Rosetta silent file (secondary structure, phi, psi, omega in degrees, C-alpha in Angstrom):
SEQUENCE: MTRALIVLSSHEQLGDTGRTTGFYLPEAAHPYKVFSEAGWTVEFVSPQGGKPPMDGVDLSDPVQQAFLDDPQIAATLTATSTPDHIDPGDYDVIFYAGGHGSMWDFPDNTRLAEVAAQMYEAGGVVAAVCHGPAALINVRLSDGAYLIDGRAVAAFTDDEERAVGLAQVVPFLLQTRLTDRGARHTGAPNFKPYVVADDRLITGQNPASATGVAERIVALIRSRASA
SCORE:     score description
SCORE:     0.000 S_00000001
   1 L     0.000  121.356  176.808   92.800  116.356   80.928 S_00000001
   2 L   -72.491  137.304 -178.880   93.494  114.381   77.758 S_00000001
   3 E  -122.026  128.656 -179.912   93.260  110.629   78.258 S_00000001
   4 E  -117.810  140.882  178.075   95.004  108.102   76.030 S_00000001
   5 E  -113.663  119.493  177.032   94.469  104.359   75.930 S_00000001
   6 E  -100.869  125.697 -178.066   97.394  102.196   74.787 S_00000001
   7 E   -99.126  128.432 -177.724   96.418   98.723   73.579 S_00000001
   8 L  -118.808  139.800  179.165   98.935   95.895   74.105 S_00000001
   9 L   -66.811  146.445  173.449   98.822   92.401   72.625 S_00000001
  10 L  -102.936   -1.507 -171.924   98.138   89.409   74.883 S_00000001
  11 L   -86.476  127.584 -169.805   99.393   86.868   72.322 S_00000001
  12 L  -106.917  -23.787 -173.795  102.619   85.132   73.308 S_00000001
  13 E   -96.837  128.123 -179.434  103.393   82.433   70.719 S_00000001
  14 L   -87.273   78.757 -178.875  105.060   83.386   67.446 S_00000001
  15 L    57.982 -135.219 -179.656  103.188   80.966   65.239 S_00000001
  16 L  -104.892   24.277 -176.919  104.764   77.511   65.184 S_00000001
  17 L   -80.143  -16.218 -172.586  108.338   78.774   65.558 S_00000001
  18 L    80.892   -0.709  178.456  108.616   77.896   69.243 S_00000001
  19 L   -95.983  158.372  178.191  109.554   81.519   69.895 S_00000001
  20 E   -98.453  160.596  176.812  107.651   83.978   72.024 S_00000001
  21 L  -143.370 -151.364 -177.457  106.249   87.350   71.040 S_00000001
  22 L   145.526 -151.707  173.070  103.851   89.874   72.548 S_00000001
  23 E   -84.589  150.320 -176.113  103.696   93.661   72.469 S_00000001
  24 E   -90.533  112.441 -169.315  106.884   95.384   71.318 S_00000001
  25 H   -50.322  -48.874 -177.091  108.183   97.356   74.280 S_00000001
  26 H   -62.445  -24.304  179.947  109.598  100.415   72.479 S_00000001
  27 H   -78.275   -9.635  170.879  106.266  100.899   70.697 S_00000001
  28 H  -103.076  -42.888 -174.398  104.617  101.331   74.093 S_00000001
  29 H   -66.101  -44.744 -177.658  107.437  103.000   76.031 S_00000001
  30 H   -68.234  -47.257  174.486  108.218  105.778   73.567 S_00000001
  31 H   -61.362  -37.561  177.653  104.599  106.856   72.981 S_00000001
  32 H   -58.041  -44.037  179.032  103.978  106.652   76.724 S_00000001
  33 H   -60.183  -45.392 -179.592  106.841  109.093   77.274 S_00000001
  34 H   -62.404  -46.968 -178.206  105.463  111.508   74.673 S_00000001
  35 H   -65.444  -45.124 -176.862  101.931  111.351   76.074 S_00000001
  36 H   -68.004  -36.175  177.676  102.954  111.635   79.717 S_00000001
  37 H   -69.336  -20.606  174.673  105.285  114.553   79.006 S_00000001
  38 L   -80.965   -3.624  179.123  102.327  116.273   77.354 S_00000001
  39 L    88.582   14.405 -177.200  100.551  115.982   80.697 S_00000001
  40 L   -85.359  156.804  168.051   98.116  113.309   79.595 S_00000001
  41 E   -87.278  130.044 -177.037   96.673  110.444   81.594 S_00000001
  42 E  -122.136  130.171  177.087   97.724  107.145   79.990 S_00000001
  43 E  -126.827  163.379 -177.550   96.104  103.772   80.615 S_00000001
  44 E  -122.087  148.978  174.985   96.675  100.303   79.182 S_00000001
  45 E  -142.275  151.561  175.769   94.348   97.565   77.971 S_00000001
  46 L  -141.865  153.012 -175.894   94.988   94.136   76.478 S_00000001
  47 L   -52.976  -40.154 -178.101   92.670   91.574   74.857 S_00000001
  48 L  -100.620   -4.610 -176.150   93.004   89.072   77.710 S_00000001
  49 L    70.947 -174.804 -179.553   93.734   91.515   80.522 S_00000001
  50 E    70.462 -149.502 -176.695   96.298   90.823   83.196 S_00000001
  51 L   -94.187  111.389 -178.771  100.003   91.013   82.400 S_00000001
  52 L   -76.884  147.541  178.645  100.635   91.090   78.630 S_00000001
  53 L   -69.871  147.310 -172.823  103.755   89.398   77.221 S_00000001
  54 E  -118.824  141.837  179.549  106.576   91.726   76.230 S_00000001
  55 E  -135.292  165.013  172.730  108.999   91.559   73.314 S_00000001
  56 L    73.271   25.156 -177.103  111.757   93.724   71.888 S_00000001
  57 L   -71.243  127.547  177.318  113.309   94.743   75.197 S_00000001
  58 L  -133.575   98.992 -174.804  116.479   96.810   74.784 S_00000001
  59 L   -75.065   -4.667  171.874  117.803   98.051   78.109 S_00000001
  60 L   -77.662  -10.970  177.361  120.401  100.218   76.375 S_00000001
  61 L   -89.250  112.693 -176.428  117.451  102.443   75.448 S_00000001
  62 H   -62.478  -26.683  179.040  116.942  104.813   78.400 S_00000001
  63 H   -69.015  -43.310  176.678  113.282  105.314   77.494 S_00000001
  64 H   -65.049  -42.603 -179.361  112.581  101.595   77.755 S_00000001
  65 H   -61.370  -43.162  179.546  114.609  101.354   80.960 S_00000001
  66 H   -64.742  -38.795  178.150  112.679  104.234   82.530 S_00000001
  67 H   -60.963  -47.025 -177.765  109.381  102.664   81.486 S_00000001
  68 H   -71.037  -27.280 -177.924  110.317   99.342   83.097 S_00000001
  69 H   -84.089  -11.347 -176.584  111.656  101.035   86.224 S_00000001
  70 L   -76.659  115.045 -176.197  108.490  103.060   86.851 S_00000001
  71 H   -64.435  -31.124  179.020  106.615  101.333   89.707 S_00000001
  72 H   -67.871  -42.614  177.451  103.262  102.801   88.675 S_00000001
  73 H   -64.127  -44.045 -179.104  103.629  101.441   85.140 S_00000001
  74 H   -58.415  -43.092  179.294  104.770   98.075   86.477 S_00000001
  75 H   -65.331  -39.699 -179.908  101.711   97.824   88.709 S_00000001
  76 H   -66.163  -41.855 -177.449   99.407   98.785   85.850 S_00000001
  77 H   -71.226  -17.727  176.793  100.960   96.270   83.462 S_00000001
  78 H   -73.012  -24.679 -174.744  100.486   93.485   85.976 S_00000001
  79 L  -142.800   61.557  178.101   96.717   93.909   85.793 S_00000001
  80 E   -66.807  151.740  175.829   95.647   95.535   82.523 S_00000001
  81 E   -74.191  162.416  170.936   91.935   95.855   81.870 S_00000001
  82 L   -96.156  159.786 -179.363   90.122   93.915   79.175 S_00000001
  83 H   -57.360  -29.569 -179.357   88.293   95.718   76.350 S_00000001
  84 H   -63.883  -20.558 -179.259   84.926   94.822   77.881 S_00000001
  85 H   -96.800    7.209 -177.378   85.722   97.124   80.797 S_00000001
  86 L   -97.250  129.929  172.756   86.575  100.096   78.591 S_00000001
  87 L  -100.409  111.710 -176.848   84.159  102.999   78.124 S_00000001
  88 H   -56.247  -28.274 -178.822   85.112  104.707   74.842 S_00000001
  89 H   -69.140   -9.857 -179.268   83.728  107.968   76.166 S_00000001
  90 H   -84.673   -8.358 -170.242   86.481  108.103   78.778 S_00000001
  91 L  -128.401  152.181  176.273   89.285  108.565   76.238 S_00000001
  92 L  -100.096  -24.561 -174.560   90.402  111.024   73.587 S_00000001
  93 E  -138.394  136.279  166.358   92.977  108.740   71.925 S_00000001
  94 E  -118.967  128.811 -175.654   93.306  105.020   71.337 S_00000001
  95 E  -126.639  118.124  179.622   96.768  103.882   70.327 S_00000001
  96 E   -92.879  107.297  173.923   97.493  100.325   69.220 S_00000001
  97 L   -71.711  153.162 -179.678  101.098   99.400   69.958 S_00000001
  98 L   -92.145 -151.432 -166.851  102.609   96.774   67.706 S_00000001
  99 L   113.879  142.457 -175.155  104.554   93.616   68.206 S_00000001
 100 L   -60.165  -26.405  179.302  103.948   90.461   66.226 S_00000001
 101 L   -54.960  -33.619 -177.005  101.471   89.248   68.839 S_00000001
 102 H   -63.430  -21.107  178.347   98.984   91.837   67.637 S_00000001
 103 H   -67.297  -24.295 -179.930   98.672   90.022   64.314 S_00000001
 104 H   -93.744  -39.765 -170.695   96.906   87.191   66.132 S_00000001
 105 H  -112.591   -1.724  175.693   94.732   88.862   68.746 S_00000001
 106 L   -85.538  -46.792 -168.069   93.906   92.356   67.476 S_00000001
 107 L   -59.708  -39.343 -172.575   92.005   91.814   64.196 S_00000001
 108 L  -102.673   13.928  176.446   89.117   89.684   65.465 S_00000001
 109 L   -83.372  101.343 -173.081   88.602   91.301   68.855 S_00000001
 110 H   -59.784  -41.676 -176.791   85.095   92.653   68.370 S_00000001
 111 H   -68.091  -39.382  176.115   85.108   94.891   71.423 S_00000001
 112 H   -59.553  -40.587  178.958   88.407   96.547   70.492 S_00000001
 113 H   -65.253  -40.021  178.675   86.949   97.312   67.073 S_00000001
 114 H   -64.566  -42.281  179.908   83.807   98.753   68.667 S_00000001
 115 H   -60.660  -46.472 -179.818   85.824  100.948   71.004 S_00000001
 116 H   -62.234  -45.032 -178.865   87.876  102.361   68.126 S_00000001
 117 H   -62.540  -44.839 -178.344   84.793  103.002   65.971 S_00000001
 118 H   -66.947  -39.578  178.194   82.895  104.705   68.780 S_00000001
 119 H   -64.747  -42.976 -178.629   85.856  106.855   69.729 S_00000001
 120 H   -63.337  -44.908 -177.084   86.446  107.894   66.150 S_00000001
 121 H   -71.001  -17.716  176.081   82.826  108.790   65.527 S_00000001
 122 L   -89.944    2.751  177.785   82.799  110.818   68.755 S_00000001
 123 L   100.442    7.659 -179.905   85.724  112.891   67.479 S_00000001
 124 L   -81.955  173.779 -179.506   88.581  110.940   69.033 S_00000001
 125 E  -102.346  131.723  175.074   91.904  109.951   67.534 S_00000001
 126 E  -111.945  126.381 -174.877   92.592  106.376   66.406 S_00000001
 127 E  -142.219  157.544 -179.796   96.282  105.541   65.983 S_00000001
 128 E  -162.111  157.107  178.938   98.539  102.529   65.558 S_00000001
 129 E  -137.835  146.228  173.712  102.130  101.665   64.765 S_00000001
 130 L    62.060 -110.959  175.685  103.974   98.784   63.076 S_00000001
 131 L   -87.912   -7.198  178.206  101.796   95.672   63.488 S_00000001
 132 H   -56.394  -34.014  177.954   99.295   97.617   65.590 S_00000001
 133 H   -61.085   -8.267  171.980   97.267   98.560   62.476 S_00000001
 134 H   -56.529  -28.480  179.224   96.154   94.913   62.423 S_00000001
 135 H   -67.010  -20.119 -174.361   93.525   96.178   64.872 S_00000001
 136 H   -86.913  -11.321 -171.891   92.070   98.431   62.175 S_00000001
 137 L   -59.111  -39.456 -175.385   91.268   95.705   59.667 S_00000001
 138 L  -112.489   20.001  176.843   87.785   94.968   60.976 S_00000001
 139 L   -79.601  116.505  177.785   86.805   98.346   62.429 S_00000001
 140 E  -112.134  139.858  175.771   83.458   99.319   60.933 S_00000001
 141 L   -81.907  175.964 -173.661   81.730  102.650   61.432 S_00000001
 142 L   -65.332  -20.718  177.101   78.027  102.959   62.177 S_00000001
 143 L   -87.389    3.801  178.185   77.198  103.113   58.467 S_00000001
 144 L    91.358   -9.589 -179.241   78.887   99.737   57.932 S_00000001
 145 L   -76.636  148.286  174.118   81.921  101.145   56.124 S_00000001
 146 E   -71.764  137.349  179.556   85.400  100.090   57.143 S_00000001
 147 L   -54.467  -39.887 -173.123   87.232  102.870   58.952 S_00000001
 148 L   -87.968   -3.557 -177.764   90.297  102.447   56.741 S_00000001
 149 L   -63.589  117.951  179.714   88.450  102.248   53.413 S_00000001
 150 L    80.412    3.238 -176.593   89.878  105.001   51.227 S_00000001
 151 L  -100.587  148.807  177.975   92.099  106.274   54.024 S_00000001
 152 E   -78.933  129.124 -179.842   95.865  106.762   53.931 S_00000001
 153 E  -139.469  160.145  169.960   97.696  104.412   56.294 S_00000001
 154 L  -126.586  155.074  178.215  101.160  103.136   57.135 S_00000001
 155 L  -168.407  171.087  174.889  102.060   99.801   58.734 S_00000001
 156 L   -55.497  123.002 -171.245  104.809   97.193   58.836 S_00000001
 157 L   -81.365  162.800  176.131  105.288   96.486   55.148 S_00000001
 158 H   -61.740  -36.442  177.961  105.259   93.145   53.381 S_00000001
 159 H   -64.883  -39.250  177.742  108.899   93.765   52.434 S_00000001
 160 H   -65.820  -39.336  179.079  109.799   94.325   56.081 S_00000001
 161 H   -62.952  -39.993  176.824  108.000   91.117   57.067 S_00000001
 162 H   -67.391  -36.729 -177.922  110.022   89.214   54.489 S_00000001
 163 H   -65.081  -31.357  179.094  113.200   90.934   55.668 S_00000001
 164 L   -92.500    4.381  173.596  112.701   89.659   59.234 S_00000001
 165 L    74.455   24.536 -176.129  111.937   86.174   57.914 S_00000001
 166 L  -120.005   12.747 -178.972  108.372   85.977   59.219 S_00000001
 167 L   -62.119  -28.249  179.634  106.269   86.335   56.078 S_00000001
 168 L   -95.681    2.325 -178.183  105.414   82.630   56.251 S_00000001
 169 L  -103.821  -43.696 -179.030  104.798   82.710   60.022 S_00000001
 170 L   -65.306  152.696 -176.816  102.315   85.548   60.528 S_00000001
 171 L   -67.554  -19.164  176.516   98.666   84.705   59.820 S_00000001
 172 L  -164.236  164.299  174.787   98.555   87.265   56.991 S_00000001
 173 L   -89.497  123.021 -169.670  100.645   90.036   55.478 S_00000001
 174 H   -64.876  -47.694  179.693   99.502   93.280   57.051 S_00000001
 175 H   -56.933  -44.677 -179.247  100.115   95.666   54.164 S_00000001
 176 H   -62.620  -44.528 -177.448   98.252   93.360   51.807 S_00000001
 177 H   -67.135  -38.941  176.655   95.291   92.945   54.147 S_00000001
 178 H   -62.002  -42.542  178.689   94.977   96.687   54.755 S_00000001
 179 H   -64.412  -38.929  177.483   95.007   97.281   51.016 S_00000001
 180 H   -61.098  -28.509  179.115   92.360   94.591   50.548 S_00000001
 181 L   -83.721    0.689  177.785   90.153   96.568   52.949 S_00000001
 182 L    98.926    1.844  179.210   90.471   99.635   50.734 S_00000001
 183 L   -70.276  150.435  175.823   93.228  101.444   52.606 S_00000001
 184 E   -99.677   88.996 -175.919   95.698  103.545   50.644 S_00000001
 185 E   -82.246  133.540  170.820   98.934  102.154   52.048 S_00000001
 186 L  -131.216  161.547 -176.590  102.214  103.984   51.525 S_00000001
 187 L  -153.894  168.238  176.899  105.609  103.257   52.995 S_00000001
 188 L  -106.827  174.402  172.842  109.245  104.202   53.371 S_00000001
 189 L   -55.728  156.222 -175.537  112.336  102.034   52.856 S_00000001
 190 L   -48.875  128.911  170.962  112.599   99.139   55.263 S_00000001
 191 L    68.233   12.966  173.796  112.872  100.097   58.931 S_00000001
 192 L   -91.478  146.678  179.907  112.955  103.852   58.292 S_00000001
 193 L   -64.522  138.705 -179.102  110.580  106.070   60.299 S_00000001
 194 L  -158.523  125.187 -177.083  107.374  106.914   58.468 S_00000001
 195 E  -127.061  138.143  177.456  104.134  108.404   59.785 S_00000001
 196 E  -124.492  130.434  174.887  100.861  109.027   57.962 S_00000001
 197 E  -118.178  122.592  174.878   98.046  111.230   59.261 S_00000001
 198 E  -122.283   92.372 -173.593   94.644  111.094   57.580 S_00000001
 199 L    57.756 -118.576 -177.888   92.467  113.422   59.625 S_00000001
 200 L   -98.914   18.405  172.429   92.104  111.666   63.023 S_00000001
 201 E  -110.205  114.949 -174.566   93.594  108.363   61.830 S_00000001
 202 E  -126.203  125.652 -175.855   97.349  108.339   62.483 S_00000001
 203 E  -136.687  154.701  179.221   99.580  105.376   61.698 S_00000001
 204 E  -132.872  157.388 -167.502  103.278  104.545   61.568 S_00000001
 205 L   -80.728  -36.843 -166.831  105.274  101.930   59.703 S_00000001
 206 L  -160.482  179.831 -178.900  107.621  100.312   62.225 S_00000001
 207 H   -54.594  -34.997 -179.778  109.249  100.673   65.659 S_00000001
 208 H   -65.120  -13.826 -177.339  111.278  103.643   64.433 S_00000001
 209 H   -96.370   -4.961 -171.480  107.986  105.435   63.786 S_00000001
 210 H   -61.837  -47.154  179.348  106.496  105.073   67.280 S_00000001
 211 H   -62.970  -42.245 -179.779  107.694  108.397   68.660 S_00000001
 212 H   -61.625  -39.556  176.920  106.667  110.195   65.482 S_00000001
 213 H   -62.208  -47.560 -179.110  103.140  108.802   65.650 S_00000001
 214 H   -61.816  -41.889  179.160  102.785  109.904   69.266 S_00000001
 215 H   -64.442  -37.160  177.910  104.143  113.362   68.509 S_00000001
 216 H   -66.129  -37.825  177.828  101.701  113.718   65.614 S_00000001
 217 H   -63.502  -48.148 -179.493   98.833  112.755   67.907 S_00000001
 218 H   -60.426  -42.643 -179.882   99.857  115.314   70.523 S_00000001
 219 H   -62.635  -38.971  179.813  100.200  118.013   67.861 S_00000001
 220 H   -66.281  -46.549 -179.660   96.711  117.223   66.528 S_00000001
 221 H   -61.701  -41.435 -179.534   95.099  117.334   69.974 S_00000001
 222 H   -67.055  -38.123 -179.793   96.844  120.617   70.778 S_00000001
 223 H   -66.722  -34.980  178.080   95.825  122.187   67.463 S_00000001
 224 H   -70.566  -37.045 -178.702   92.189  121.282   68.102 S_00000001
 225 H   -67.282  -30.902 -176.561   92.349  122.672   71.623 S_00000001
 226 H   -93.856   -4.487 -177.566   93.676  126.016   70.373 S_00000001
 227 L   -71.905    0.000    0.000   91.325  126.270   67.382 S_00000001
């Protein structure tokens, strides 16, 4: 049984705007649907544990509505585990959902970085979408190299951040920081779906890319199983 771990932000305040943020619901709900329909076990974790704050809710989206209506998911989201309680050996995939909150609490979470590095070096898949790749900035492998150094990635672009008026609110511009770490960032026009796979590192640009990232992950796992 393939097991996937979806990481959700615990950060609720959108800088000094007075607005709230958190994990972006469609970036969790759509991948969850893809993974669960593939027959996988899906679990959630957040930096602070407990119930993570949610953003981007659109109840006209039947996938989001089904996610919110599922009593098992609701119970799980009320009491997510913290990274300290995660055994990387229990999972085949780690998927970092986005949402602006992740820009604050993903990059410097040492245990999340350790989990991703250990999973990757054990042959697992590391994936992220939109602002979720903020989690990859400080992931170092056992040889000290950054996971993303020299690797092709996608993420919420600097142009997209400016387009939503938050370039001066977020603690850093994600595309720029990934590039500073040696990543080879590429992107599509603003808010268009775009997915990049570099071996077992799979990333997507924005909310429109969430399903595509999940589908690419499932295809990779299935191709390895049949090889």
